[in-house]
N, C-alpha and C positions, 0 to 999 in steps of 0.2 A: 383186445386190451390185454396187456401183460398182467398176469396174476402171480406168478412165482417170483421170488426175490431175484433169481438169476435172470429172468426175462425182463424185470424192471431195470436191472443193472445194464443189461444189453441195450435196452432202449436209451438209457442215458449215454452210454458209450457211442451209440450210433449218432445221436444228436450232436455230441461233441465233435466227432469225426466229420460229420456233415458240415459243421460250421468252419472247421479248419480247411476242408476241401474247397468250400465256397470261396473262402478268403484267398486261397492259392490260385484258384481259377480266375478270380477277378484280377489278381496281380498280374497274371500272364496276359490277360486281355489288355490291361493297361499298357504293358510293355509293347505289345504288338501294335496297339493304336498309336503309340509314340513313333514307332518306325513308319507306319503308314502315313502319319501326318507329315513327317519329314520328307517322305517320298513325294507326297502331294505338293509340298512346298518347293520341290525341286532342288533342295539343298543336299548335295551328295555327302558332304562332310558330316552334317547333322544326322543324316540317315545312317551313315556308316557307324557313328558312335552309338546311335540308338539300337542298331542291330547288334553291336558288340555287347550291349547291356541286356538285350532281350534274349539272345541265344542261350545263355546259361539258365535263365529263368524258365524258358520253354523246356529245356532238357531236364531241369530239376523237376518240373511238373510231370514229365513223362516217367522219371525214375520213381516218383512217389505214387504213380498210378492215377494221377488227376486227369491226364490225357493219355491216349494211346501212343506208343512209341512211334508208330508210323505217321500219325498225325503230327507229332512234334517234328519229325524229320522233314515232312512235307512243308510245314509252315516255315521252318528255317530255310529250306532250299528255295522256296518261292519268294520269300522276302529278300534273300540274298540275290536272286536273279533280278528282282526289281531294282534293288540298290545298284547293282552293277550296270543296269541299263541306263541309269541316270548319268553315269560318267561317259557313256558312249555318245 
């Protein structure tokens, strides 16, 4: 339990930051899900537009430290490969 004023303030800051991070992580998952749903539907155009919207969100999450940079790159790469495979 925090006793000093500075520790109490740190606890408040951590709670606020956690809420922001949770919101951003949820947003990224939503964008990824939209791409995956378009892929499952077999619609290349919809999948491509969803990927175009998802890629900056994923990269923004990586730059903010919400997800690791390698994870972001891997997600974008694998989604891109799956979207390309729809066209073939």
